[in-house]
N, C-alpha and C positions, 0 to 999 in steps of 0.2 A: 938471467940465471934463475933456475927453478928451485923452489923451496917446498918441502913437504915434511910434515910431522906424521900425519895419517895419510896413507896413500891408498887410493881407491882403484881397483882393477876395472877395466872397461872393455876395450876394443877386442882383445883376444880372448876374453872369457865369455862364457855362455850367459846370455841375458835371461833373467827369470821373470815370468809374468805371474804376478800375485793374484790371489783371490780377492784382493781389495777392489772395491767398486768405486770408480771415479765418475762423478757427475760433471757434466760440462755446461758452462754458461758462456754464451758468446753473443754476437750482435743479434742473432735471431731471438734470443731470450730477453733482450733489452739492454745488454751491456753496450756502452757507447763505442768501444773499440776493442780489438782482440789482443793487443799487446798490453800486458798488465805489469806495472812496475812496483806497486806497493799495495798492501792490504792492511786494514785495521778494523778491529771490533771495538766500538766505543762503549762507554759505561752504560748506555741505555740498551745496548745489544745490537745496534745496527752494524752492518758490514760496509766499510768504506773501501772503495777500489779506485786506484789511480791508474789511468791509461795514457796512451799517447794522444788521445783525443777526448779528454774530459774526465771529470770526477763523477763517481757513481755511489749512490747509497742504496743498499739492498735490504729489504725487509723480509725476505724468504719467499716472496711471490712476485715482487715487482722491483725493477731498478728505477731509481730516480736520478736523472742525469743533470749535471751542472757543467756548463761550458761558458767560455768567454763570449760576451756580447759586445760588439763595438759600441763605443760611446755610453756604455752602461757601467758606471764605476762600482755598482753593487755586485756585478758579476765577477767571477774568478779571473785573475789577471792573465792566465795562460792555460791552454788545454793540455799541455804536456806536464803530467803529474809525476814527480820523482818520489815524494815522501808525504806521509800523512801521520800526524801525531796528536794525541789527546792529552792535554795537561791535567794537573790535579784539580783544576777548577771546572773541568768538563768542556773546555773550549777545544775545538778541532782546528789544528794548524795544518796548512797544506803548502808543501814546497813545490813550486812549478819551475819550468825552464826560464821563466821571467818573473821571479820575485816570490815573496812570502805572502800568504793569505791566512786570515782567521775567519772561520765560519761562525756567524752569529745565529745561534739556534732559535733565538726569540723572533728574529725578523726574516731569517732565511737568506740574508745578504752576506757578502764577503767583504771584509775590510783588508785593504792592501797596506803593506808596511814597506818602508824604504830605509835602508841601512845608513848608518852614519858615514858622511863623506861622499855620499852618492846622491845624485839628483834622480828625479823620477825616471828619466830616459835611461840612465846607466843602470839603475836598479832593475829595470825591466829586462835587461840583457843578462842579469845575474841569475844563474841556476841555483836552486836550493835543493841539495841532495839529501840532507838528513836533518832531523830535528830531535832534540831530547830535552829533558827538564832535570835540573839539579835539585838537591835537597832543600835549597832555599826558595824554590819555586820559580827560578829564572830559567829562561829558554836558551838553548845553545843550538846554533844553526851552522851546518856545514855547507859552505857555498863553493863557488868555482876556485877562488884563490885565497879566501880567508875563512876563519870561523868567527861567529858573532855571538855575543851575549846580549840577550834582551832582558832588561830590568823591568819587571812588571810594575814596581812601585814608582819608578821614575819615567816609565814609558819611553825608554831610550835604548839605543843599540851601542855596543862597544865592539871594536874590531881588534882581532888578535892575529899575529903572523909569526912565522918561525924565523928567529934571528933577524928580526926587522926586515925579513924578506917574505915575499909572497910564497905561499905553499905551492909547490910545483903541482900543477893540475891542468887538465884539458877539459873541454866541454864533453862530458860523458853521455853515453846513451843509456845508462842505468844509474841506480841510486848509489851514492857513496855514504856509508853508514856513519852514525855517531851514537855514542852510548855513554851513559853516566854511571860512575861508581861512587863510592863514598867520598874519595878525595880527588878523583880525576875525571876528566872528560876524554874519552877515547874516540878517535875518528879516523876513518880511512881516506886514502887518496889514491891517485893513479901511480904514486911512487912509494907506497908503503903505509905503515901504521904510525899515527901520531898520538901523543898523550899530552893533555893540558892539565897541569897541576894547579888546582884552585887556590892553594895556599901561596905558592910562589908566583902564580899567574904567569907561568912560562910554558912554552910548548917544546917538547922533546920528541925526536924521531927515534923509533925502535930500529936500531941498525944491526946489532949483533945477536945471533941466537946460537945456542950451544948444541947444534945438531951436526953430526958428522957430514963432511963434504959441503956444508952450507955455510957461507961466509957472511952474507948480508941478506937483509929482508927488503928487497926493492920491488917486489911485485905489487900490482894494483890490488888494493883491498876492496872487495866488492860487498862483503857482509861481515857483520859482527854479531855474536850472541853470547850473553853472559849467563853462566849457570853457577848456582851455589854461591853467588856473589864474589867468586874469586877466580873461576875458570872462564877465560875469554876465548871463545871459539872464533877463529878468523878464517874467512873464505877469501881466497885469492884467485888470480887468473892461472895459478899453477898448483892448486891443491888446497888443503885445509890443515890448520894446526891449532893447538890449544896453548894459550899463554896463561900461566898461573900468576895472577896479580900479586898475591901475597908473597910468593917466593921469587917472583920476577924471573921466571925461567920457563922454557918450553918443555912440554912432555911429549915423549915419543911412545906411541902405542903399537903401531904396525910398521913394518919395514919391508914392504913388498914392492917390487919393481913395477913400473907402470908402462903400458904400451901406448903412450900418447899423452898429450898435455890435458889436464883437467882444470877447466875454468869454473870455479865455484861462485855462483851468483847469490845464493841465499842459504840461510841456516835457521833451524829452530829445533826445539827439543820437546818431546811429548811428556806426559805424566809419568811414564815408566823410564824416563831418562834415555829413551832412544833418540839418537841424533838423526835429523832429516836434512838432507843436503840437496839443494837445487843447483843444477849444472847448466852449462851452455852446450846444448846439442847432445847431451848424453843422459838426459832423463833425471829422474828423482831417485835418490839413494836413501835407504834406511839402514842405519848402523845400530844394531841392538846394543844396549848399554854394556852387556857382558862382552861384546865383540871388541870393545876398546882394548881388551887384554887377551883376546882369543883369536880364532882363525878367520881368515878373510872370507871363507865360503859361507859364513852366516850372514853376510851382508846381502841385502835385497835391493834390486834395481827395478825401477818401474819405467818402462818406455812405451811410446806410442806403437800400437800394433793395429793395422787395418782390419785384422780378423777378430779383434777383441774390442767390441764397442765400448766396454767399460774400462778400457785402458786409459792411461793419461793422454790428454789430447795433443801434447806437443813436448818435444824433448828438451827445450830450453825453458828453464824454470827461473823466472826473474825474482819471485818473492814467495815467501812461505809464512803461514800464520796458523796457530791453533786457537779456536774460539773457546768459549766457556763450556761447551758441550763435548769437548775432546774431538772436534771435527777439524781436519786439516784442510786449509785453503791454499791452493797453489796458483800463483799468477804466472802465465806462460807468455812466450814471445810469439804470439800469433794464434794460439789456441784458446784464447780467453782465460777464464778462471775455472779451476777444477776444485771439486769438493769431495773429500773422502772421509767417511765416518769411521773413526778408529775404535769406537766402543766395541766391546766383545760381541760377536754375532750370536744371535739366539739359536742358530741351527748349525750343526756340524755338517761339513760338506765333504763327500767322497767323490772324487772325479779323477779320471785319467787326463792330465793336462800338464802344462808347464808351470805348475804352481810349486810352492816350496815343499808341500807334502802330498805328492800325487800317489794314487794307487794304480797298479798296473793291470787294470781290467780291460777286457777286449773292446768294450764300447761304453759310452756314457748314456746311450739310449736304453733305459731300464724298463723291462717288461714285468719282472716278478722279483720278490724278495722273500727270504726265509732265514730267520736267525736260529741256528742250531744250538748254540750256547752263547755265553757272554762274548766270545771272541770270533766264532766262526759264522760268517755271513754268506749265505748262498745268494748269488745274483744272476737272474736270468735277463738276457738282453733281447732286443729286437734285431734278429738276424746275425748276431755275432756270438752265439753259443751261451754256455753256462760258465760262471766263475764262482769259485769257492775261496773267499777272502778271509785270511786270518788277521784280525785287527791287532793282535798282540805282536806278531812278527812281521806283518806286511806281506807275507807270502800269499800268492794267488795260484790256485790250480785251475786249469782251463780245460773245458770240455766242448767239443764241436763235432759237427758231421764230417769235418775234414781231418780230424785228429786220428792217431793210431787207435786200435781197437780198445785198449784200456781206457782211453779218454774220449771215446766216440759216443755221440748221441744221434738220434734219428733226424733231428731238424734243429737249426740254429735259432729259431724263434721260440724262446722258452717263456711261455705265458703263465705257468703255474708251477709252484714247487710245494710239495706237501709231505710231511713225515707221518707215517701211519703208527698205530698203537704198537705194532710188532717191530717198530724201529726201521722199517724200510722207507726209502725215499722215492717218491713218484714225481716225475716232471711232465707237464703238459706242453706240447708243442703244436705247431701248425700241421704236423703229420703224425698225430697220435700221442701215445704215452710211452715213456721209458721208465723202467724201475731199476734202482741201483741194487745189484746183486752183491750183497756184503761178502759172501763166500768167495766170489770171483773178483771182487773189488772193481766192478765195472757196471756200466748201464746196459740193460737189455730191453728190447722192445717188449711190450706187454704180452704180445702173442707168443714170444719165446719164454717169458717168465711164467705165464699161465697157459698151458696147452689147450685148455677148453675155450680160449678166446680166439676167434678166427682173425687172421691177419688183415682181412678186408674191412672189418668193422670200423676201425679208426683210421683207415687209409685216407690221407688228405683231409682229415677232420681236425679243425682248430679247437684246442682244449682251453676253456676259460677258467674252469674251477674244478678241483678234485676235493671231495668232502667225504669223510668217514663218520658215519652216524653212531649213535649209542649202541646199536646192534652190530657194529663192525661191518656194516654193509658200506661199500664204496659207491658214491654217486658222482657221475661225470657230467659237467656242464659243457656243452659244445655248441658249435654253430649249426649242428644238424640234429639237435634233440638232446634229450636227457637219457642217461644210461645208468642202470643199476648192476653192480658186479657183486655177486655172492661168492666169495672166495672159498668158503667152507663147503657149500653145496655145488661148487663149480658150475655156476650158471651166470648168464648175462641177459638183461632185458632192456629193450629200448622203449622210450615213451615219446610219442610224436603227436603234434597238434592235430593231425588228420584223424587220429583215433581217439585222442583226448582233447576235445575242443577247449576245455577249460584250462589247459596248459597255457594257452594264449599264443605261443609262438615257438618255433623250433630253435631260435637263436637264444641260448641260455647263457647268462653271464655269471650268476652267483647262486650258491646253495647255502642254506642255514637251517638249523633244527631248533624248534622251540622246546620249552620245558615239558610239553605234553607228548613229545615224540613226533609231532607233525613236521614235515619238511616244508621249507619256504623256498620257492623257486623264483629267481629274478630273470625275466625274459625281456625281449625287445618290446613287448607290449604291456609290461606291468609285472605284477607279482601274483603268484598262485600258491595256494596251500595244498599239500599232498598228504592224504591219509594213507599211510603205508599198509595198514591192515585191510582196508576195504578197497585199495587200489583206486582212489577217487580224488580228482582235482577240484578245487574250488577257487575261483578268482576273488582276490581280496582287494586288488587295485588294478584298474585297467585304464591304459592310455596308450593309444597307438604311437609307435615309434618313440617311446619315452626312454628306452634303453635303461632298464633297472639294473644297475651294475652291482655295486657292493651292498650286500645285505648284512645288517648288524643288529643283534638283540642286546640292549644295554642291561645294566645291573638291575633295573626296575622292571624288566620284562617288556619294554617298549621296542617295537621294531622300527629301525631307521634304515633308509636306503637312499642312495643317490641316483638321480635320473638326469637326463640332459636338460631339464628345466628347473632343477632345484633339489632341495633336500625334503624328503617325505618322512613324516612321523605317522605311525599306525599303532593305535591302541587296541590290543586284542579284546579288552573288556567291553568297551562300548562301540568298537569297530569304527571309530572316528578317524578321519584322515586330515592332516594339516600339512600344508606345503610352505616351505620357506625359500625365498628367492633373493635376488639382488635388491629387490625393493625393501627387504627386511635387513639388509646389510651384508648378505653373503657376497664373497669376493667374486664369484662367477657361478652361473647356474649349472655348468657342466662339472659334475662331481665324479671323481674316479675311485676314491677309497676313503674309508673312515674308521676311526677307533675311539674308544672312550678312555679317559684318563682316571686317575684316582680321585679326582674332585668331581667326577661325573660330568665332565665337559666332553664334548665331541670335537675331534680333530679331523678335518677333511682336506684331502688334496683335490685341487680343482684345476681348471684351465687358466686361472689367473692367480696362482699362488696357493697358500694354505690358509684355511679359516678355522678359528676356534669358536665353537658355539656353546654359550652358557644356557643350559636347559632351564635353570631355575628362574633366571630373569632373562627371557629370550632375547639374546643379542649376539652379534658376531664381532670378532676381532680378527683382522686380516693381516697377513704377513707377505712380503714380497722379496725381491732380489736384494734389496738393501738390508734386509734382516739376515742374509746369508743363504738364501735359497739357491738351489742349483740353476733355477730359471723359473719363469712364471708357469710353464706348462708341465703337468705331471701326466702319468700314464695309467690306464685302466687297471685296477686291482693290483697295482705295483706298490705293495706296502706290507708291513708286518709289525707286530708288537711283541716285545720281550716280556718275560714273567716279572721283571723288576720295573716295568713301566716305560722302558725306552721305546719310542715309536720311530719307524723308518718309512719314508716315502720315496719312491723312485720317479724320475722324470726324464725328459729328453736330453738333459745335460748332466746327469749324475744322480747322486743319492744324498738325501738329508736325513739326519737322525737327531733326536732331541729327547730330553726328559721334560715333560710338561711342567713338572714342579719346579724346574730350574729356569724356565723362561722368565726373564726379568723385564721389568718396565724401565723405560728411560727415566732416570730420576731428575733430569734437568728441567726445572720449571721455567717456562718462557716469561720474559719481561714483556708486559703489554703496553703498547704505545698507540696513540691515535695520531696518524700521520698525514691524512689528507682530508680536505673538506671542500666539496664542490657544490656550487649553487647554480640552479637553472632558473633563468629569468628571461622571459621574452625570447625563448629558444637560444639563448646565449649561455654557455657554460662558463662560470667564473670560479677560479680556484682561490681559496682563502688559505693563507699560510697559518699553520697552527703549531703550537708547542705544548709542552706539559702544562696542564691547568689553565689553558687558554680560555678566554671569554669571547664568544662569537656573537656579534650583533647582526641581525638580519632584518630586512624589511618584510612587511606582510605580503609584499609582492614576490618575495623569494619563496614561492610555493612548493618548490622541489629542491631538496638538498641531499647530498650523499656524503656519508662519513666513512673514511677508510681507516682501518686499524690493522695491527699486526701483532702476532705472538712471536717474539724474536728468539725462537729456538729452532735451529736449522736442520735437525736430524731428518725429519720428513715433514717439511712445513705445509705441504698440501694436505696432511692428515691432522694438522692442528685444528682445534675447535674453539668456538667463541660463544660467550653468553653476553648479551647486551640488554640495556634498558634505557629508554628515554624517560627519566623520572619526571613525573607530572603528566605523562601521556600514556606510557605503557604501564599496565597494572602488575606485570610479572616479568621475570627474566625470559629472554628468548634465546634458544640455542641454535647455532648455525655453523656451517663449515665455510661459509663465504666470509671474506675479509672486508666486505663492504655492506652497508645497509642504507637504503633510500627511504626518506620520509616525504610525504606529500600532504599539503593542505593542513599543516599544523597550526592551531589557533595561536594568536599572539599571546605570549606569556614568557615566563622564565623557566627554563628546563635545565636539567643536568643529564648529559649523556654519559653513561657508565658502561665499561666493557672490561671483561676479563677473558682469559683463554687457557687452553691446555696444550700440552705437547702431543706428539703422535701417539703416545700410549695413554692418553686421557688423564694425565697428571695435571691438575688445575692450579693456577695461581690464585691464591685466596684474596689478593688485593686486586684493585681494578683501576684503570685509567679513567680520568674524568675531564670533561670540558663543560663549560657553562654556555648555554645557548639562549640568547635573548632575542625574541622575535617581536619587533616593534609594531604596534598597531598603527592603522591609518591615523592621520592627524585628528580626525573627529572622535577617535577612541583613546587618545592619549590622556595622561593624568592632567595635563594643562587644559585640555579640552573639557575634561570633566569638572575641573576647578572653575573654568569659565561658565560651564552649564550651571554649576552650583551658585556662582555669584549672580548670574542672570536670574535664576529662580529667586534668590534672596531679594534682589532689587525689585523683581516683579511682585513678590509678596509684600514688600515694604510699600511699594506704590499703591497696591490694592488696599492695604490697611489704611493709608492716608486718605485714599478716595472714600473708603467706607466711613472713616471718621467724619469727614465733611458731610456725607450723605446722612449719617446718623444724627448729626446736629440739626440738619434741616428737618429730618423726620421727627426728631424730638419735639421741635417747636410745633410742627403740624399736629403731632399726637397730643400734645398738651391742650391745644385748642379743641381738638376732637373730643378729648376726655371731658373737657368742661361742658361742651354741648351735650354729650351723651349723659353726663351726670344729671343735668337739668331734665333731660328726657326720661331718664330712669326714675327720678323722683316723681314726675307726673304720672308715669306708668304705674308706679308703686301705689299711688293713691287710687288709680283706677282699678288696679288688681285687688286692692283691699276691698273695694266696693263689690267687685265681681266675686270675690271669695265668699262674701256674705250671701250674695245671691245664690252662689253655687252650693253653699251649705244648706240653704232652704231647698234647692232643687235636689240635692243629694238625699236629703231626708225623704222627700217625696218619692224619689226613684226607689229608694230602699224599701219603703213601705208600700209601694205599688204592688197590685196583684198580678200585673203583667210582667213577663220576663223581658228584661232589658239587657242588651249587649252592645258594647262599643268596640269596633274593630279599627285597626289602622288600615292603610290602603293595601297592605300585603296580606291581610287576613289574620293578623296576630291580635288576639283578644287583649284589650286594654282594661275593660271593665265589664263585670257581670253581676247583676243583683241577686238577692237571695231567692226571689220568685222564680228565676230560671232553674236553679238547682231543685227547687221544690217541684216545678212542673215536669222537668225532664228526668231528673234523677229519681224522684220518689214516685211520681205518678206514672210516667211513661217508661221507667226502668231502662233508660238509655245511658250511654257513656257521656259524661259531662266534661267538656274541656274547660280547664281553668285558665285564669289570667296568665298571659305570657305564652300560651300554647297557640298553635296556628291551625287554621281550617284544613291545611293539607293533611293533618293527621286523621281526618274523617274519611270514610270510604267515599270514592268518587260518585257513588249512587245518590248521595244526599243532595237534595234539590238546592240547598243553600249555595252550592258552588256555582250553579248555572245562573241563579238570580243575582248573586253577588257580582259576578263579572258583568252581567247586563246592566246593573244599576250603576257601576263605575263608568261603563262606557257611555250610557245615556244621560248620566247625571240627573236622573229623575227617580222619584220614589217608586217602589214596586211593592204591590200587595199580592201575596199568594197564599193558598190554603193547602194544608197537608192533612191527610187522613191516616191515623195510626191505629192499629189493632193490638190491644194488650189483654191477654187472658180472656178472649172472646168478647171483649168490650171495645167499642170504637170511640176514638177521640179525634176531634178536629181542632187543628191549631192554625190560626191566621197570623201570618208574619208580615210586618210592614218594614221594608228596608228603606232608610232615608239617608242619602249622601250628605256629608258635611263639606261644604265647598268654601274654599278660601282663595281669593285672587283667581277665581275661575278654575281652580284645581281641586279635585276630590282628595281630601287627605284623611278622612275618617268615614266610618259607616256606622249608623245606629240601627239596631234591629230590635223591634218590639214584637214579642210573641204573645198572642192572646188566646186563651182557651175558649172556643165558641162551640164546644160540644153540645151543650144544652140547646143552643139555637138550632144547630144542625139536626139534632134529634127531632126537635119539634117540626122542622121543615120536612124531614123525611117521613114522619108519621102522616102529615097532611098529604104529601105526595103519594104515599102508598095507598091511602084510603081512596083518593081520587082515581088512581090507576085500577084499583080493584073494582070499583063501580063500573068503569068503562069496560073492563074485561068481562065482567059478569053479563053485561048487556050483550056483548058480541057473542059470548059463548051460547047464550040462550038462542040467538039467531042461527048459529051454525051447527048446533049440536045435532039436530035431527038429520040434516043433510050429510054430515060426516059419518054418522052411524050407518047410513045406507051404503055409502061408498066403501067404507072399511069392510063391510061384509062381503062385497063383491071381490075386492082385491085379495082378501084373506083366502078365498077359495082358490084363486089362480096361483098364488104364491105357494100354497101347500103342494100343488101338483109339481111345480118346478123344483122345490126342495127335495121331494122324493126322488126325482130323476137325477139330480146332481149328487145326491148321497150315494146312489147306486154306482155312478161312474167313479167317484173318489175311492169308494171301497174296493172296486176292481183294480184301480191303479196302485193303491197302497199294497194290495195283496201281491201284485206283480213285482213291485220294487222289493218288498220284503222277501219274496221268494228268491229274487236274484242275489240279494245280500246274503241270505242264508246259504245259498248255493256256493257263493264265493267263500264264505266262512268254512264250509265243508271242505272245499279244495285247499284252502290255506291250512286248515287243521290237518289235512292229509299230508301236506308237504312238510309242515313244521313237526320235528320229532316230538313224540310224547315224552313227558317228564320221566316216565319209567325208562325210556331209552337212555336218557342222561344218567339216571340212577344206576343203570346196568354197567356203565363205565366208571362212574364215580358215586359210590354209595353215599358218601357224605357230600351232598350237593343240594342246590336249590335253583329253581327258576321262578323269578318274579316277572310275570308277563301280563301286562294290563293294557289292552288296546283302548284308545280314547273313544272309538266308535265300535260298531259290531266287529268289523274286520280291522286288521292292524297294518300299519306301514313298517313296523318293526318285525324282525324275525330272528330266530336263532336256529342253528343247524349244526349237526354233529355227524361225523362219519369216520370209520376206521379203515385204513388202507395199509395192509400188512402190519408193520410195527409202529406206524404213525397214526395218531388219533387227531383228526382235524376238527376244531371247534370254532364257531364264529357267531357273532351277534352283529346284526346290520340294522341300519336306520335308513329307510327309503324315503325318497322325496314325497311329500303329501301325507294325508291321513285317509282313513276310510278306504273306499273301493279303489281309488287311484293308487294309494300306497300299497294296498293289498296286491294289486296286479303287478306292481314293481317288485314286491317281495317274492311273488311266485316266479317271476322271470329270473330273479337273482338265484333262488334256490335251484331252479332248473339248470342254470348254467353251472352252478357249483357242483351239482351232481355229475354233470358231463365232464368237467375238468378234473375233479378229484377222484371220483369212483371209476369213471370210464377211462380217463387218460393217465391215472396214477400220478397226478401232480400233487405233491405234499409240501413243497416249499412255499410258505405264506406269501412272500413277495411276488413269486411267479404266478400264484393263484390270482392275486389281486390284479396283476398286469393283464392276465388272460381274461378275467372277468370284465375289466374296464374295456378291453378291446371288443368283446361281444356286446356289451351294453351300447357302446357307440355305434356298432354296426346295426344292431336290431332297431334302435331308436333313430337311426339315420341322423346322428348328430354331426354337425359340420363346424360348430363354433362361431357361426354367423352372429353378428351383434343383434340383440333382440330375440334370439332364438330361445325357446323354453328348454332349459337344461334339466333333465331328470336324471337321477342317479341314486347313489346311496353312500353313506358313511359306514365304515366297517372296522371291527377289530377281529383279527383272525390269528389263531395260533395252532401250532402243530407240536404234539407231545410224543416223545419217544420214551416208552416205559422201560426199555432195556438199559439205556445209559442215562435216563433221567435228564434229558436235554429238552429245552423248549425253544421253538422258533416262533417269532412273532413278526407280523407286518400290520400296519394300521393306516387306514384312510380317514384322517381327522379324529379318530377315536383311540384313546390310549388303552394300555393294559396295566392293571394293578396286581402286584404280588406282595403278599405278606409272608415272610419266612416263618418257619415253625419256631417253637419256643427255644429249641437248642441252638438255632442259628439266628435268633431274633436280632434284627438290626434295623427295624423300622420298615415303612412302606417303600417298595421299589416300584417306581413308575417308569414305564417304557413309553417314550414319546412317539406319536404317530407322524407320518408324513402329512403336511398340510395341503392335501388335495383329495377330491372325492373320486368315487368310482363312476366317472362320467367324463365327458370332454371338459377341459379346463385350461386356463392360461398357463399352468404349470403341468407338463406331461412327462416328467422325469420318471425313472424307475423307482419302484417302492423299495424302501430299505428293509433288508432281512436281518432281524436281530436274533441272536442265539445266546442262551444263558443256561447255566446248570440250575436244576431245581432239586428239591429234597422232599422226602416223605413228610407230610404234615404241612407243606406250604399251601397257602390259600391263594387262589387265582380268581380274579373278577373281570368278566367281560360285560359291557353295558353300553346302551345307547345314551343319548343326551336327555331323554325324556324325564328321568328321575331328577337330574341336576337342574333342569329348566322349569320345574314345577313352581308356580307362584304361590305364596302364602306367608304364614308367619305374622308377627306383629306389624311389620312394615310392608307387607304384601310384596316381598321380594323373592327371587329364585333361591333354591337350596344351594346351588353353586358346587363346584368341584371341591373347594376347600372344606365346606361343611360335610360333604359326602365322605371325604377322606377321614375326617375326624370321627364321623359316625361309624365307618368301617373299622377303624382302629379300636373303638370302644367296645365293639361286639365280637372281637377276635376270640375271646374265650368261649363263646357259644358254639353249639353245633350248627351246621349249615341251615337246617329247617328253622331253628330258633333265630338264626340271623335273618331269615326271610320274614319271620313274624315281626321281628324288631324293626325291619325296614318298612313293612306295611304300616305298623302302628305310627312310626314317625311320619310317614307320608300322609296318613289320614289326619293326624293332629296338625301337621303343617298346612295342608290344603284347606281344611275346615269347609267353608261354604263355596270356595272357589271351584270353577270348572277344572277338569283335568286338562292340562295345557297340551300335552303331546302323548304319543304312545310311549309306554314305559316297558323296558326290558332290562333285567339285571340277572346275570347267570354267575353263580358262585360255585366253585369246586374246591375240594380239599383232597390233596394226594394221599 
C-alpha cells in the first residue's frame, strides 16, 4: 500500500535541466567504485565515501582507498560500505555488510567490533545499515534484525528487539537510516519506521497516520532527515512525508496525483531550507522551502542528459550530503559521486535552454551586445539574426533576413551594434550595414538610408566595429579596410594598406579615439594611430597576425588591447609597451573584449573564461564555468558596459552579466591537513602514516621525502594555494599551488614542517598544520657517539697528564743535578769574568784614548762599539755621515769600500789592510784601515776595524815621488825638444791646407741644407693661413704657433664654404722637415675635399682625409711598418643657426660658454684613432651642438700640454691646461695668448721645447 504526504510529479511532467553545474568523480578520478551508498564530511574536513567496493577518503585532489585485505585484521572487515558516522570524540565508524569498524586516525588501522550474543563468524554476516550517537555519547547501530547500543564507558553492546521479536528485515542493498532526537532513537526498516524510547527502553512501530486514504505505514524506510529538531522527514519506497515529533502527527503539504511509484533513497536540506530528494531512477529533486505550501511547478528535477555534460551523472541517488561550504554531494548508483556548488553564482546567465528561467532568443552563439537602457538589451548572434530583449518583461523582438519587411535585416550575422549621437541604431553584419529608420520603424541598408553611399561599397563586407568620433564622423572597421563616412558633407572615403602602408593591414577589428583626437586602429598586424587632420598613419605596435581586437583607453589615459598572444599595455607618454600573458596569470592569451570597472580593474573575456586584472598590483583573477559562466569560450567584441557599471560578455553558449563591485569571494576558510608522507630510500618508496601533530623519525639514508597536504575546501580545490616552510631549513615561506613538496639531502637535525592554505578566492587560513621531523644522523654523529668521543678525549688527556707527571719527576731529578753542576761552573766563570772585566777596563781606557778610530761589528755588520776617535776623524775632519752604535753598514751607500773588504775578511778569516784617499775642500786625506776578524770555535762572530790617518806619511811620499818624476821628465824633454819642434813645424803647414779645404765643403753643404729648410718654410707659410685670415673671420681670436724647429709638424687651417666655416688644428707625425711635409700633404688634401668637393661635415672630412693619407703613403698595416699620419681637431660652424659640428682624431675640443650661459668648460671627446691606418678603423663620430655669441672655442695640438718643466720637471698636462684657460676667460683673446706664452716660458725655463705647439682660440 502506497503512502505519501508530499507527492512529487515525475513521469508525465516535463523534466527541467537546471543551470546547476554537477562535477563527476568516478573510478577514473580515483574513486574505488561507482556505486556510492553513504557520504560524510568529518570534523577535519575530509569527505568519506562508502561504495560497494571499499571506503574512500577525499581531500579535494586525491582519493585514498581503504579495502579489506585477507589475513590483515587492521584492514576494514568488508568492502561493501552501508554507513559512515563520526562521533563526538572524532572517531569514524563504518558500517559494512559484515560488521562494524572504527577507524583509528592515529594509526590508520581499523578496529572490528562484535555484537553481544554473536561470535566472530556470525558478526561478519551481520550488515550495519546505520549509526548514530545519543546525548550520552553512546552509539546506536541499525543492523539486519536488531538495533544495538554501544556503551563507550563499558566497551559493551546491548541488543534490542521489538516485542521480544526480531525486527522484520531483509539483507538490503542500500542503507537503512537511524537518527537520534532528545528522547528517542528513530530507525527505518524494510517494513516501516520504528522509535526506541530511551526512558522506557522500548521499541514501538509507527503504524497509523492521519492522512486520507492511508491506513498504515508499512513501506520500506530508506532515509530519515531531522529539521528544526522536531520535523522528521521520511523517505520511503513510495514517496516522502514529514512527521512532527512534538505533535506526533504527519503534515500534508501537497496533494497531487502521481504517475508512477517514487522510491526515495536519500534526503537532506540546505541552508535556505530547500529539501533535496534522491530517488531511485528518477533523479534528484529540489523542493524550495516555500513550495511546501505552494505549487508543484516550482519543484526542480535534475536528471542525467547525454547532451549536457554538467548534468547529474545517474538518475538513482543513494545518498546526499551538504558540506561546510554549502556544496551538495550526491552518491549515485553507478555514476560515482556528484558535486554541486550551491553558493550564489558570481555571474548572471542569459541563455535559451531548458533551465528554470530561459530567455527566448534565437541563438546562444552571441556576436554582439548593446544595452539601450537598464532593461533593453540588443543581442546580435552568429547566423541567427538580431534579438532585442526586455529584461523587465522577458519579451524578445526578433529581426532576421528571413523575417517580414518590418523585422528584416540584410544578414543574420550581426557583429556590431552601435547607437549614434542622433539616436539612430547601426548594425554591422557580414553583408554591410543596416540602420534603424525610426520614422519607418524598421531597418534599412545603409545605401538606402544615405543615397550618397553606393550599394556596392559594403557588399559582402564583414563589419567588425562602428565608431562615431568627437567630430560626428562615422568610422567603419571591416575585413576589407577602414572607411570614413561624413554624413553632413555626404561623402565616404576608404583607407587601405596598399595606399597607407602604416595602416598595417586591411583587416580592421576595432577603433578608438584618444583625448587628442587621434584615432587608434586595431588591425590584424597591430595598432596604428591616425592623424585625421593630416591624413597620416603611424604604427605604434606591430606584430604580424596578432589580431589586435578590442581597443580600450582607461581612466588614466593608458591604451589597452587584446591580441591572440595576450594583453597589451601602451603608454602614450613614454611609448613603452608591456605584454601580459598566461605566464603572468592570465586565463588565456586569446582576448576578445575588455572593460574597466569603478575600481580601475580590467575585465577581459577570453578563450578560457573571464579574467580580472588588477593594474595597481599587477595580478589576474580568473573565473570559469563553476562561477556561473555560459561556457569557457567567448566571442570577439561581444560585450558592452552600462552607465551604472554592469558589464555584459557574450560567448558561444549565452550571455553573462555582472556588477564588478558585487563579485564576492568565497568566505569559507579551508582546514589545512598534512595527510601523506613518502620516503625514498634505495629506490624504494615507503609511505609513513601521519596524523595531526605527528613526529616523523627518519634515517640519514632517507635522503628524499615528500610531504602531501590539503586545503579541505572543495569549491574549486585545484585553485587552492599553499604556503609552507620547513622550519630550520627554509628561511621564508614558500607559496605553491601544488599539494606536495619534496625535500632532498636535508642535514640530520630536528625540523618543523608548517603549512597553511587558501581557498579558490585566495582567502587564507591564519593557522597552520605542523609535523615534527627528526632526521637521525649516522651512528658516528649521534649524541652517544659524541659522548664517547668526549670520554675518549678525557681519558686520553688524563693518561697524557699522568705520563707527563712521571716524566716531569724524572726531568726534575736530572735538572737538579744539572743545576748543581752549572752553579759550580758559573761560580768559576764569574771569577774569570771578574778578572776579564778588569783587563777590559784597562783595554777600554786605552781604546777610548787612542788616536786611531776603532769600530767593532757583529757578523751582520751591525756596529757594537765605536770610540771617540772615529767621530773626530770622520765626522769633524772628513765631514762624512757617521753611523752610530746599533746601526748597520747596509745604511751606507754600496760604493763604500768597507762593504767589499768586510765580506772578503769574513770569507777568508784573515786580516785585511786597505787604504782610501779622500778629498775634502781641495785637501787630500789618506786613511789606512785594518780589518781583523774575531774568531771563536772556527767561526767569525765579530769584526774589529782600526782606521789610521796616514795623510802626513802619504804627502811626504808624494812629494818625493813627484820630485823624482820631474827630474826624469826634464831630462827627457831636453832630448826630444829640438826634434819635436822640427816635426811640428812640418805638420802644421800640411794641416792648415786640409782645414781650409774642409771648411769650404762644410760651408757649401750648410748653405744647401739651410736653403732647403727655408724653402720648405716658405711653402709651409704659404699653405698655413695668415693670422690676419683668422682675424677676418673672428676678430677676437689668437693663434699661438711655435714650431720646435724651423719648420713645423703642426698646422692650422681655415676655409669658408657657403654658410659653413671649417677650422682645424693638426699634429703630424715627426718634427722639422718630415713633419712639415706631412702637414703640407694634409693641407693639400683638406683643400681638395673641403673647397673643391664642398664637404663640410667634420666626420666625413676626417674619413676622406684618412683614406687619402693611406693611399698616398701606401700604408698596409703590416707589422713593423712605419705609420705616419696626424691627430686632428676639426669643427664646422654655421653662423646662421649658430650650430657647431665637431669630429676629432685623438684631439678634443674645448668650449667655454659666455657669461650669460656660463656653466663651466664643455669638453667634446675625440675618437681614439689617428688620421692613418690603425687597428681601429671605424667611422669618426660627428658631434653637433648649439653655440652662442660670446662662447670661447679652443683648438690645439698636444705640444703645449706635453711641454716639460716646472719644479718637478713634469708635463703641463690637460688638467693644468683646463685650469689655465678657465682663469683667463675674462681676458681678450690676444691677452689670453700673451698669458699662455708667459706661462709656457716660466714653466719651460731652461728646458728644450718638447714638441711643436699650436693653440687656436676664437670667441664668437
